[in-house]
VMD Tcl script that draws the C-alpha trace (Angstrom):
set ca {
  {60.45 78.00 61.85}
  {58.81 76.27 58.93}
  {60.05 78.68 56.20}
  {56.25 79.14 55.27}
  {54.63 82.47 56.57}
  {51.42 84.64 55.73}
  {52.02 87.77 57.71}
  {49.63 90.51 57.21}
  {49.45 93.52 59.54}
  {46.68 95.91 58.91}
  {47.67 99.14 60.37}
  {51.29 99.12 61.82}
  {50.53 100.66 65.08}
  {52.81 103.34 67.05}
  {53.69 105.26 63.82}
  {51.70 107.82 62.31}
  {49.26 107.46 59.86}
  {48.26 103.93 58.33}
  {50.01 101.41 56.61}
  {50.13 97.85 56.24}
  {52.65 94.89 56.11}
  {52.43 91.97 53.84}
  {55.14 88.95 54.06}
  {54.32 85.79 52.72}
  {57.03 82.91 52.22}
  {56.84 79.18 51.24}
  {59.26 76.96 52.43}
  {62.04 79.25 53.22}
  {61.35 81.06 49.45}
  {60.45 84.69 49.91}
  {57.24 85.05 48.12}
  {56.22 88.98 48.78}
  {57.35 91.11 50.88}
  {55.41 94.49 50.71}
  {54.82 97.83 52.63}
  {51.14 99.50 51.48}
  {50.41 102.91 52.29}
  {46.67 103.34 52.59}
  {46.53 106.82 53.85}
  {43.54 108.89 51.98}
  {44.69 111.42 49.11}
  {45.01 115.07 50.44}
  {44.91 118.16 48.70}
  {47.24 121.12 50.00}
  {48.75 121.92 47.19}
  {45.46 122.54 45.74}
  {44.55 123.96 48.63}
  {46.96 127.22 48.25}
  {46.10 128.05 44.73}
  {44.93 130.99 44.78}
  {46.46 132.43 47.76}
  {48.51 135.27 48.02}
  {52.09 135.15 49.11}
  {51.84 135.78 52.65}
  {48.93 133.57 53.49}
  {50.74 130.16 52.24}
  {53.21 129.16 54.80}
  {50.02 129.40 57.74}
  {47.90 127.03 55.51}
  {50.76 124.65 54.73}
  {51.79 124.18 58.03}
  {48.52 122.38 58.56}
  {50.14 119.29 56.29}
  {51.41 118.26 59.64}
  {50.68 118.53 63.42}
  {54.48 117.20 64.18}
  {56.71 118.99 61.69}
  {54.63 121.84 60.85}
  {57.53 124.27 61.89}
  {59.30 122.45 59.26}
  {56.33 123.04 56.50}
  {56.25 126.45 57.59}
  {59.79 127.22 57.20}
  {60.32 125.37 53.51}
  {57.28 127.42 52.22}
  {58.63 130.59 53.48}
  {62.01 129.72 52.12}
  {60.10 129.15 48.53}
  {57.57 132.01 48.51}
  {60.65 134.21 49.20}
  {62.74 132.69 46.79}
  {59.81 133.50 44.15}
  {59.13 136.97 45.04}
  {62.74 138.17 45.51}
  {62.85 138.55 49.41}
  {66.07 137.86 51.56}
  {66.11 137.42 55.43}
  {68.68 138.77 57.42}
  {70.91 137.26 59.80}
  {68.62 137.97 63.05}
  {65.27 136.20 60.95}
  {67.76 133.43 59.93}
  {69.23 132.68 63.46}
  {65.53 132.65 65.14}
  {64.25 130.30 62.30}
  {66.95 128.00 63.00}
  {66.16 128.00 66.67}
  {62.85 127.22 65.55}
  {63.35 124.17 63.69}
  {65.92 122.84 65.85}
  {63.07 123.16 68.72}
  {60.95 121.23 66.71}
  {64.28 118.33 66.10}
  {64.11 118.02 70.28}
  {60.27 117.99 70.13}
  {59.92 115.08 67.33}
  {62.90 113.07 68.52}
  {61.96 113.07 72.01}
  {58.52 111.98 71.09}
  {59.62 108.78 68.91}
  {62.77 107.88 70.94}
  {60.54 107.66 73.82}
  {57.22 107.23 73.38}
  {57.63 105.12 69.99}
  {60.38 103.07 69.45}
  {61.61 102.46 73.18}
  {58.54 99.87 73.86}
  {60.35 97.85 71.21}
  {63.44 97.58 72.88}
  {61.87 96.58 76.41}
  {59.16 93.90 75.58}
  {56.19 97.09 76.08}
  {53.28 96.94 73.68}
  {53.40 101.13 74.65}
  {54.57 103.55 76.48}
  {52.04 103.07 78.96}
  {53.37 99.78 80.30}
  {56.75 101.70 80.57}
  {54.78 104.05 82.82}
  {54.85 101.19 85.73}
  {57.68 99.37 85.34}
  {59.99 102.17 84.41}
  {58.40 105.54 86.15}
  {61.78 107.61 85.78}
  {62.41 107.04 82.19}
  {58.62 108.35 81.38}
  {59.21 111.81 83.60}
  {62.20 112.41 82.10}
  {60.50 111.98 78.44}
  {57.97 113.92 79.52}
  {60.22 116.63 81.20}
  {62.16 117.06 77.82}
  {59.03 117.26 75.45}
  {57.56 119.85 77.51}
  {60.51 121.66 77.36}
  {60.84 121.37 73.55}
  {57.20 122.35 73.38}
  {57.96 125.00 75.61}
  {60.86 126.34 73.32}
  {58.72 126.10 70.16}
  {56.33 128.57 71.54}
  {58.85 131.04 72.77}
  {59.99 131.58 69.25}
  {56.93 130.76 67.06}
  {53.85 131.92 69.47}
  {52.68 128.75 70.41}
  {53.98 125.04 70.40}
  {51.90 123.79 67.09}
  {51.34 125.82 63.90}
  {53.59 128.70 64.86}
  {52.20 132.14 64.28}
  {55.00 134.52 64.48}
  {57.19 133.32 61.35}
  {56.09 135.50 58.12}
  {57.70 136.34 55.05}
  {61.01 137.84 55.55}
  {60.92 137.58 59.41}
  {58.56 137.40 62.71}
  {55.15 139.38 63.24}
  {56.32 139.11 66.86}
  {59.62 138.84 68.24}
  {60.03 136.64 71.25}
  {60.49 138.15 74.77}
  {63.92 138.39 76.16}
  {63.41 137.41 79.54}
  {61.28 133.97 78.07}
  {64.40 133.73 75.88}
  {67.11 133.83 78.95}
  {64.46 131.09 80.77}
  {64.73 128.81 77.67}
  {68.26 129.13 77.80}
  {68.69 127.91 81.11}
  {66.34 124.98 81.30}
  {67.84 124.14 78.20}
  {71.24 123.81 79.43}
  {69.82 122.33 82.84}
  {68.55 119.42 80.35}
  {71.56 117.75 79.13}
  {72.01 115.74 82.52}
  {68.58 114.50 81.59}
  {69.87 113.50 77.76}
  {72.90 112.37 78.92}
  {70.62 109.74 81.42}
  {69.13 108.84 77.95}
  {72.24 108.32 76.47}
  {72.96 105.79 79.14}
  {70.01 103.70 78.56}
  {69.97 103.76 75.10}
  {73.53 102.44 75.26}
  {72.07 99.25 77.27}
  {69.39 98.10 74.35}
  {69.89 95.72 71.82}
  {69.87 97.19 68.36}
  {69.19 94.37 65.58}
  {72.51 93.89 63.40}
  {71.11 93.97 59.97}
  {72.57 96.04 57.14}
  {72.06 96.81 54.06}
  {74.14 99.95 51.90}
  {71.88 102.41 50.38}
  {72.24 106.15 48.79}
  {71.88 108.77 52.03}
  {70.45 112.49 50.93}
  {70.13 114.96 53.25}
  {71.10 119.00 52.99}
  {75.04 119.75 53.53}
  {76.46 123.05 54.18}
  {79.90 123.81 54.30}
  {80.14 125.65 57.60}
  {77.54 123.69 59.98}
  {75.68 120.86 60.29}
  {72.68 121.37 57.73}
  {69.46 121.41 59.16}
  {68.13 124.74 57.97}
  {70.33 125.82 54.38}
  {72.15 123.79 52.20}
  {72.88 121.87 48.78}
  {71.20 118.53 48.36}
  {73.97 116.00 48.75}
  {74.43 112.09 47.64}
  {76.44 109.63 49.36}
  {76.80 107.45 46.50}
  {78.30 110.25 43.88}
  {79.03 113.15 46.34}
  {77.01 115.09 43.66}
  {75.61 118.49 44.70}
  {72.57 119.95 43.53}
  {70.79 123.18 44.17}
  {67.02 123.21 46.12}
  {65.53 124.42 42.79}
  {67.19 121.04 41.34}
  {64.97 118.78 43.83}
  {62.73 117.36 41.04}
  {65.82 115.87 39.21}
  {66.32 114.34 42.80}
  {63.38 113.15 44.15}
  {62.46 111.54 40.37}
  {58.73 111.02 42.08}
  {56.98 107.94 40.87}
  {53.82 105.76 42.08}
  {53.47 101.81 42.22}
  {50.29 100.04 42.97}
  {50.15 99.42 46.40}
  {51.06 102.88 47.67}
  {48.94 106.02 47.82}
  {52.14 108.22 48.51}
  {54.52 108.87 45.57}
  {57.95 107.12 45.82}
  {61.56 108.72 45.10}
  {64.89 107.07 43.83}
  {67.71 109.61 42.66}
  {71.26 107.54 41.61}
  {70.09 104.03 42.86}
  {66.50 102.53 43.04}
  {66.01 104.01 46.29}
  {67.46 106.40 48.81}
  {67.21 107.05 52.29}
  {66.67 110.71 54.56}
  {66.79 111.66 57.93}
  {68.91 111.37 61.05}
  {71.04 108.11 59.93}
  {71.45 110.08 56.28}
  {72.30 113.23 57.83}
  {74.51 111.87 60.56}
  {76.33 109.66 57.91}
  {76.72 112.54 55.51}
  {77.69 115.29 57.61}
  {79.12 113.81 60.77}
  {82.30 116.09 61.17}
  {80.24 118.75 61.58}
  {78.36 117.57 64.57}
  {78.71 119.24 67.98}
  {81.77 117.81 69.46}
  {79.14 116.84 72.41}
  {77.49 114.88 70.00}
  {80.41 112.74 68.48}
  {81.33 111.88 71.71}
  {77.99 110.51 72.28}
  {78.45 108.66 69.00}
  {81.55 106.90 69.95}
  {80.44 106.01 73.70}
  {77.11 104.35 72.20}
  {79.70 102.53 68.97}
  {77.73 104.55 66.15}
  {80.47 104.96 63.47}
  {80.00 106.50 59.89}
  {78.84 105.14 57.47}
  {76.43 103.02 59.04}
  {74.24 100.95 56.98}
  {71.73 99.61 59.94}
  {68.80 101.52 59.27}
  {67.66 100.51 62.97}
  {70.50 102.84 64.21}
  {68.38 105.51 63.05}
  {67.15 106.11 66.63}
  {70.72 106.18 67.70}
  {71.24 109.30 65.10}
  {68.25 110.73 66.64}
  {69.77 110.85 69.95}
  {72.93 111.82 68.42}
  {70.87 114.37 66.82}
  {69.18 115.77 70.19}
  {72.56 116.00 71.87}
  {73.85 118.12 68.80}
  {70.47 120.59 69.02}
  {70.60 120.93 72.94}
  {74.22 122.53 72.45}
  {73.83 124.02 69.38}
  {70.58 126.09 70.71}
  {72.80 126.92 73.41}
  {75.19 129.07 71.08}
  {72.64 130.15 68.70}
  {70.47 131.53 71.81}
  {73.90 133.22 73.39}
  {74.39 135.09 69.84}
  {70.41 136.32 70.09}
  {70.82 137.31 73.70}
  {74.38 139.09 72.91}
  {72.30 142.01 71.04}
  {69.02 143.83 70.67}
  {66.39 142.17 68.85}
  {64.89 144.56 66.05}
  {61.55 144.47 64.02}
  {62.23 143.49 60.22}
  {60.61 146.05 57.88}
  {59.61 143.94 54.71}
  {58.53 144.51 51.19}
  {58.39 142.96 48.10}
  {57.03 143.18 44.83}
  {53.79 141.70 42.97}
  {55.64 139.99 39.96}
  {55.33 136.62 38.41}
  {57.89 134.34 40.06}
  {58.77 130.46 40.85}
  {60.75 129.44 44.08}
  {61.76 126.46 45.74}
  {63.07 126.05 49.69}
  {63.99 123.44 51.55}
  {64.69 122.52 55.18}
  {65.52 119.18 57.15}
  {63.20 118.25 59.39}
  {63.03 115.33 61.70}
  {62.25 112.97 58.94}
  {64.66 114.18 56.46}
  {64.49 116.50 53.80}
  {61.52 118.60 52.75}
  {61.19 120.11 49.76}
  {57.95 123.17 49.11}
  {57.98 125.14 45.31}
  {55.32 127.95 44.82}
  {54.74 129.69 41.69}
  {53.02 133.04 41.32}
  {51.40 134.80 38.30}
  {51.51 138.76 37.49}
  {48.88 139.60 39.58}
  {50.55 137.63 42.96}
  {48.13 134.91 43.22}
  {49.56 131.21 43.67}
  {49.19 129.31 40.50}
  {51.37 126.38 41.42}
  {52.48 124.22 44.47}
  {54.40 121.18 45.16}
  {55.71 119.48 48.25}
  {57.78 116.07 48.85}
  {57.48 114.75 51.99}
  {60.50 113.20 53.31}
  {58.46 109.98 54.71}
  {57.24 109.52 50.64}
  {61.19 109.68 49.68}
  {61.70 106.96 52.17}
  {58.84 104.36 51.43}
  {60.94 102.98 48.49}
  {63.76 102.20 51.04}
  {62.03 101.14 53.76}
  {60.46 98.08 51.83}
  {63.98 97.20 49.93}
  {65.17 96.62 53.27}
  {62.25 94.54 54.22}
  {62.65 92.56 51.12}
  {66.86 92.84 52.02}
  {65.99 91.28 55.75}
  {63.27 88.77 55.77}
  {65.65 86.31 54.08}
  {68.26 86.70 56.39}
  {65.58 86.13 59.04}
  {63.79 83.13 57.67}
  {64.66 80.05 59.84}
  {66.43 81.90 62.32}
  {63.01 83.46 64.30}
  {59.80 82.52 64.77}
  {57.10 84.08 62.85}
  {55.90 86.49 65.68}
  {59.76 87.61 65.93}
  {60.11 88.02 62.38}
  {56.77 90.06 62.32}
  {57.73 92.43 65.33}
  {61.37 92.55 63.49}
  {59.74 94.21 60.42}
  {57.22 96.60 62.57}
  {60.15 97.37 64.34}
  {62.16 98.79 60.91}
  {59.27 100.51 59.73}
  {59.02 102.60 63.24}
  {62.81 102.79 63.14}
  {62.42 105.44 59.91}
  {59.96 107.71 62.17}
  {57.47 107.57 59.26}
  {54.73 110.35 58.77}
  {52.60 108.56 56.54}
  {49.44 110.94 56.59}
  {52.09 114.00 55.36}
  {53.08 111.18 52.67}
  {50.14 111.16 50.70}
  {49.40 114.28 48.38}
  {47.92 114.92 45.03}
  {47.39 117.93 43.04}
  {45.60 117.61 40.18}
  {41.99 117.41 41.12}
  {38.80 118.05 39.09}
  {36.05 119.96 40.99}
  {32.31 118.35 39.48}
}
mol new
graphics top color blue
foreach p $ca { graphics top sphere $p radius 0.5 }
foreach p [lrange $ca 0 end-1] q [lrange $ca 1 end] { graphics top cylinder $p $q radius 0.2 }
display resetview
């Protein structure tokens, strides 16, 4: 409470990857607030050089074990743009189902296992198995359903094998789709119970206005297709112009690149999407938002967890609609052909942590000669640090040192970062 603190947290827990927090204050004056990304560089953009178009998506899905579906879909869209493939309506619907199954997987994992312990005074989900066993059972049930959903469409839960350029190597089994639809409809009361539980949590009231960036689509809540949209200017850019949005740069204390567009930082993810596209949420998701007191625009990054729950409700209901559409007709095997020519293409999808960009270039022999991936967490890092720099002065003198440190850890976890994914290096000289 003296206003002098030296808080150095090495490797914040319950986040994917390695990040450190440094907070130094002296007599009520903030001297330093820094989020250090210390993850080792990764080289996926170099791995794919020399590969043919059909091999790239399977390779880059290994960037992440949580957002593997999103990396695969963004890569497929980028390669298709480069070689001139336009998927048919059946493929698009199946890809949307696959993508949203990933949202259900990831949001359930983060909310129940990583975020909720912060609000109930537990160090991890393990003590909750004793104190709130029904909560943990519900979490495991929803996660299992989402895992099975991904496997039905994609062939397996992690790094799906069935999606390919222009279609699917193997179409999902009709009976399996019917079963998933039944289980998904039956899961609505489970999600409703989570809404009731979340309504009892004490969300920190801190707010900071920032720029929210997401995909936007005129006809739907944009998770698979759309243009890039800024909440600050209302500007819309085509996905092919993504570099003029991300404007990546480096800082000495981060192995991840940072990003900025119209301001010195921006936020992507569930809160950005709900802020930008609230009107297109399923009515059931809007009703949940109203019950939880969530209104847009919302400038509280801790509410990103609430936005994730709102998206879980949306995806559940939207997937039921998409499944009905798929089940109303016979699935047909796609025949995909393309010419081996030089080309360049970019693709984007929303993944649980925000908008993800991939870009690939090919020479006249069809071999990859250039690759780029811009990850949601690398786009968020600057904004997270600026949130911390804004909130620490507000908390000084109001809370003790341990509470101050915990609030900043909670803030980082609220963004649901995937730090390992965020660290990329392309230019490698092998000697």
